[in-house]
ROBA-100172 format. One record per residue: residue number from 0; x, y, z of N, C-alpha, C in turn. Coordinates in steps of 0.001 Angstrom, whole numbers. Atoms other than C-alpha are relative to their C-alpha. Layout:
N
    nr       n_u       n_v       n_w      ca_u      ca_v      ca_w       c_u       c_v       c_w
   NUM         X         Y         Z         X         Y         Z         X         Y         Z
...
This chain:
172
    nr       n_u       n_v       n_w      ca_u      ca_v      ca_w       c_u       c_v       c_w
     0       782       372     -1157     27028     40075     11450     -1173      -862      -452
     1      1111       890       332     24444     37259     11442     -1337       706       171
     2      1354      -531       -73     20821     38167     10814      -807      -870       958
     3       765       744     -1001     18639     37161     13795     -1093      -842      -635
     4      1070       739       656     15903     36055     11395       480     -1343      -533
     5      -472      1237       601     18110     33388      9883       750      -901       967
     6      -740       847      -934     20249     32218     12791       162       728      1324
     7      -127      -676     -1286     19677     33314     16387      1288      -427       701
     8     -1203       355      -748     22762     33431     18614      -273     -1137       970
     9       116      1111      -940     23389     30446     20851      -655       463      1292
    10       686      -327     -1242     21056     30489     23848     -1074      1054      -142
    11      1003     -1045       208     18772     33121     22306     -1395      -607       -35
    12      1393       433        76     15007     32923     22345      -304      -489     -1408
    13       432       499      1311     13183     31225     19496      -252      1162      -944
    14       282     -1032      1000     12656     33120     16277     -1434       503       174
    15      1364      -525       -96      9564     35336     16082      -993      -887      -765
    16      1037       841       611      6322     33530     15225      -231       332     -1466
    17       276      -378      1383      5807     35525     12029      1103      -464      -937
    18     -1107       490       818      9250     34595     10718      -190     -1492      -268
    19       258      1433       151      8421     30943     11341     -1161      -242      -956
    20      1157       161       883      5005     31273      9674       361       276     -1457
    21      -419      -319      1372      6583     32899      6629       799     -1155      -601
    22      -783      1140       491      9060     30026      6317      -903     -1197      -271
    23       895      1149       174      6317     27402      6765      -920       168     -1197
    24       853      -209      1171      4276     29030      3992       662      -543     -1263
    25      -752       546      1135      6986     27692      1651      -125     -1516      -108
    26       212      1451        17      6102     24077      2569     -1336      -286      -674
    27      1255       430       611      3519     22563       238      -607     -1078       890
    28       676       985      -837       958     20635      2250     -1319      -407      -597
    29      1304       483       432     -1965     18454      1305     -1073       657       853
    30      1097      -632      -720     -5251     20093      2264     -1029     -1066       344
    31       934       997      -521     -7578     17998      4402     -1079       697       810
    32      1002      -403      -973    -10827     18508      6225      -106     -1164       978
    33       150      1025     -1031    -10759     16606      9500     -1337       236       678
    34      1355       -78      -532    -14154     15840     10971      -156      -930      1188
    35       368       874     -1109    -15661     14330     14088     -1481       167       272
    36      1386       -79      -441    -19122     13550     15343      -201     -1027      1097
    37       259       880     -1128    -20274     12060     18606      -667       778      1116
    38       679      -650     -1137    -21537     12968     22088       419      1454       218
    39      -477     -1374      -202    -19403     16158     22172      -473       936     -1096
    40       479      -834      1093    -20852     17388     18868       649      -336     -1329
    41      -498       173      1370    -20063     17678     15175       892      1171      -350
    42      -945     -1061       345    -17062     19616     13911       835      -427     -1194
    43      -922       211      1101    -14889     19962     10831       936      1184      -104
    44     -1027     -1031        66    -11664     21910     10322       924      -306     -1181
    45     -1000       162      1057     -9362     22474      7334      1380        -3       629
    46     -1371        92      -522     -5801     21366      8133       943      -468     -1101
    47     -1050       596       827     -2569     20716      6326       913      -852       872
    48      -821       764      -944     -1056     19142      9447      -663     -1349       290
    49       457      1382      -138     -2053     15506      8915      1124      -870      -559
    50     -1204       751       363       722     12921      8784      -190     -1481       280
    51       -48      1436      -233      1078      9168      8405      1111      -295      1002
    52      -987       370     -1016      2875      7660     11399       503     -1422      -220
    53      -359      1414        89      2812      3900     10830     -1014      -711      -881
    54       968       815       735      1266      1269      8582      -316     -1293       755
    55       247      1219      -783      1339     -1462     11273        85       294      1489
    56      1324      -179       593     -1008      -610     12825      -101      1345      -717
    57       162     -1256       724     -2176      2097     10426      -345      1137       968
    58       155     -1086      -961     -1820      5346     12397       361      1324      -654
    59      -250     -1347       485     -2019      9040     11527       -44       967      1179
    60       167     -1054      -996     -1750     12278     13451      -534      1239      -676
    61       463     -1310       444     -3481     15612     13117       376      1003      1084
    62      -327     -1063      -947     -2561     18909     14760     -1101      1048       -40
    63      1083      -972      -111     -5292     21233     16025       333      1023      1070
    64      -250     -1064      -960     -4993     24574     17781      -892      -214      1225
    65       815       247     -1186     -6083     23976     21361      -543      1283       614
    66       609     -1245      -454     -6924     27654     21835     -1445       115      -484
    67      1399        84       440    -10160     26833     19974      -675     -1096       810
    68       642       967      -896    -12296     25149     22630      -752     -1083      -765
    69       779       951       789    -14397     23480     19925       860     -1164      -505
    70      -870      1071       482    -11363     21459     18814       132     -1138      1004
    71       -13      1079      -997    -11625     19462     22045      -984     -1119      -369
    72       991       998       421    -14562     17673     20404       664     -1239      -593
    73      -671      1128       648    -12107     15489     18464       439     -1027      1044
    74      -440       911     -1063    -10566     13991     21618     -1191      -511       801
    75      1162       393      -795    -13867     13963     23509      -858     -1032      -714
    76       766       991       758    -15652     12077     20724       781     -1293      -175
    77      -833      1201       123    -12714      9663     20524       139      -510     -1423
    78       -97       427      1403    -12815      9580     16718       132      1207      -902
    79       -70     -1041      1022    -12099     11577     13594       218      -652     -1353
    80      -294       432      1362    -11879     11263      9824       880      1053      -654
    81      -844      -880       812     -9176     12744      7602      -501      -141     -1431
    82       513       -22      1368    -10672     13720      4237       971       790      -858
    83     -1005      -620       858     -7972     14442      1630      -727       645     -1179
    84       782      -730       987     -9323     17132      -683       578       -66     -1406
    85      -338       -51      1421     -9316     17204     -4472       160      1445      -433
    86      -215     -1334       532     -8336     20172     -6588     -1272       806      -155
    87      1279      -698       181    -12014     21014     -7084      -661       400      1321
    88       614      -230     -1315    -12639     21359     -3314       442      1295       677
    89      -507     -1242      -595    -11264     24891     -2804     -1058       673       871
    90      1049      -673      -781    -14604     26343     -1634      -284      -752      1294
    91       183       806     -1208    -15049     23473       822      1138       268       991
    92     -1155      -277      -852    -11522     24064      2163      -145      1373       648
    93       169     -1354      -531    -12242     27763      2570     -1094        36      1074
    94      1105        13      -973    -15546     27100      4361       459      -586      1333
    95      -423       645     -1239    -13973     24728      6893      1206       694       637
    96     -1074      -815      -570    -11021     27114      7348      -563      1209       740
    97       640     -1102      -720    -13526     29626      8699      -262      1235      -828
    98       287     -1154       843    -13721     31983      5738     -1509       169      -120
    99      1434      -271        66    -17122     33624      5673      -701      -201      1326
   100       554       199     -1355    -17647     32763      9359     -1315      -778       -12
   101      1199       824        92    -20197     30105      8466      -181      -843      1259
   102       299       941     -1084    -21916     28087     11176       399     -1394      -471
   103      -492      1333       343    -20808     24457     11295      -919      -724      -986
   104       917       688       921    -23939     23100      9589        65       604     -1397
   105      -159      -631      1311    -23480     25645      6775      1269      -500      -691
   106     -1243       526       564    -19933     24371      6313      -241     -1407      -559
   107       267      1366       462    -21122     20775      6067      -928       -26     -1211
   108       875       -82      1174    -23694     21890      3460       806       118     -1297
   109      -853      -131      1186    -20737     22427      1071       429     -1342      -590
   110      -403      1299       532    -20249     18690       584     -1067     -1042       235
   111       871      1154      -237    -21960     15318       494       752      -908       960
   112      -670       704     -1082    -21171     13359      3658      -694     -1317       308
   113       527      1268      -498    -21602      9795      4853       933      -452      1120
   114      -868       494     -1072    -20000      7669      7584       515     -1393      -356
   115      -556      1355       133    -17861      4545      7775      -216      -728      1325
   116       109       756     -1246    -17144      2920     11158      -268       854      1235
   117        48      -760     -1258    -16785      5692     13772     -1163       969        99
   118      1043     -1015         8    -19616      8001     12757       510      1381      -371
   119      -555     -1275       446    -17237     10800     11766      -382       233     -1459
   120       383      -272      1381    -18349     12536      8567      1147      -245      -990
   121      -945       334      1066    -16588     11250      5440      -515       653     -1278
   122       373      -748      1189    -16615     13366      2273       -68      -891     -1228
   123       129       708      1271    -17983     11738      -870       863       724     -1028
   124      -843      -589      1031    -15487     12313     -3679      1367       452       473
   125     -1337      -357      -485    -12461     12896     -1439      1035      -872      -698
   126     -1090       815       562     -9105     11696     -2789       193     -1240       853
   127       -51      1122      -941     -9004      9479       296      -652       471      1285
   128       552      -296     -1319    -10782      9313      3643       461     -1087       948
   129      -483       923     -1021     -9316      7724      6755      -847       180      1243
   130       867       -19     -1167    -11718      6878      9580       807      -531      1182
   131      -953       300     -1069     -9849      6825     12897      -632        26      1391
   132       305       -97     -1421    -10227      6141     16602      1208       634       677
   133     -1072      -697      -702     -8195      8365     18925       722      -972       920
   134      -797       866      -876     -5346      6493     20604       882       787       956
   135      -812      -816      -900     -3420      9393     22180      -168      1463      -388
   136        17     -1443       232     -3422     13173     22548      1175       588       778
   137     -1135      -683      -619      -291     15225     23263      -143      1491      -245
   138        67     -1443       138      -315     18949     23922      1413       546      -128
   139     -1304      -617       227      2648     20889     22498      -239      1470      -342
   140       143     -1442       163      2654     24681     22896     -1429       374      -359
   141      1329      -498       368      -360     26016     20961      -923     -1071      -567
   142       780      1013       700     -1540     22728     19473       -87     -1322       763
   143       143      1381      -441     -2850     19310     20401       325      -888     -1188
   144      -303      1011      1006     -1418     16410     18452      -880     -1194       334
   145       954      1087      -224     -4132     13788     18097       400     -1163      -889
   146      -401      1203       718     -3034     10294     17120     -1231      -876      -184
   147      1148       851       274     -5592      8052     15445       398     -1277      -710
   148      -182      1278       699     -5603      4394     14479     -1061       -75     -1083
   149       912        59      1139     -7143      4024     11033      -732     -1337        26
   150       769      1239       -46     -9976      1508     11167      -827      -222     -1260
   151       707       156      1274    -11598      2154      7780       520      1049      -978
   152      -434      -902      1066    -10706      3766      4448     -1161       157      -969
   153      1084      -276       939    -13242      5462      2191       434      -188     -1432
   154      -296       104      1428    -13474      5274     -1567      1015      1059      -391
   155     -1032      -940       431    -10601      6941     -3359      -358       608     -1347
   156       230      -743      1222    -10847      9575     -6101      1369       358      -568
   157     -1303      -251       611     -7949      9941     -8552       158      1395      -591
   158      -110     -1352       538     -8573     13610     -9375      1233       724       527
   159     -1136      -803      -453     -6019     16360     -8847       -88       224      1508
   160       -68      -256     -1437     -4868     16972     -5280       -37      1499       265
   161       -10     -1386      -440     -5414     20234     -3423      1130       164      1012
   162     -1088      -292      -924     -2306     21647     -1747       -48      1482       363
   163      -110     -1378      -442     -1567     24835       164      1473       374       -29
   164     -1393      -417       187      1627     26644      -832        26      1513      -212
   165      -128     -1462       117      2694     30298      -493     -1320       699       298
   166      1273      -560      -473      -611     31019      1280     -1089         3     -1075
   167      1000       148      1050     -2630     29893     -1757      -333     -1474      -199
   168       400      1350       388     -4630     26814     -2674       434      -228     -1430
   169      -455       351      1349     -3236     25025     -5734      -375     -1452      -284
   170       270      1368       432     -4164     21916     -7712      1242      -585      -611
   171     -1150       706       604     -1492     19383     -8590      -430     -1390      -410
């Protein structure tokens, strides 16, 4: 008999969320802090869901849980930056992931920040920083997918990359 966890019968409901999360923990993902600043406020969040969409025009997407009202700031400000973290940025990643329940300004105190074109905070020493204007927002189940056109790129650092795999931060 087939195991429901591995292959639900035709027409059955989706697999349980925890089964999906366990499987996704096996995907290595680059760790990024996405930031925004503007009339709606200043915010930063650690994400591994940041993806290149196109190079003409340069476009990326980020996925943010829309159950966190504060994440609306990204769309409301109309801009964001994707800061690709280095292997030495574990504490920064943890702070922006919400560990320690730090206030937003305390989280930003963990790094040195400047701006490029949009005013979104860009991390000094990031492996790469992409400064983006929001071009579309799509809501899918629990998350908003925010598409951004890249209008500026920050200085690049060639240090080790920070990835998240098996529910642990790792340098590669």
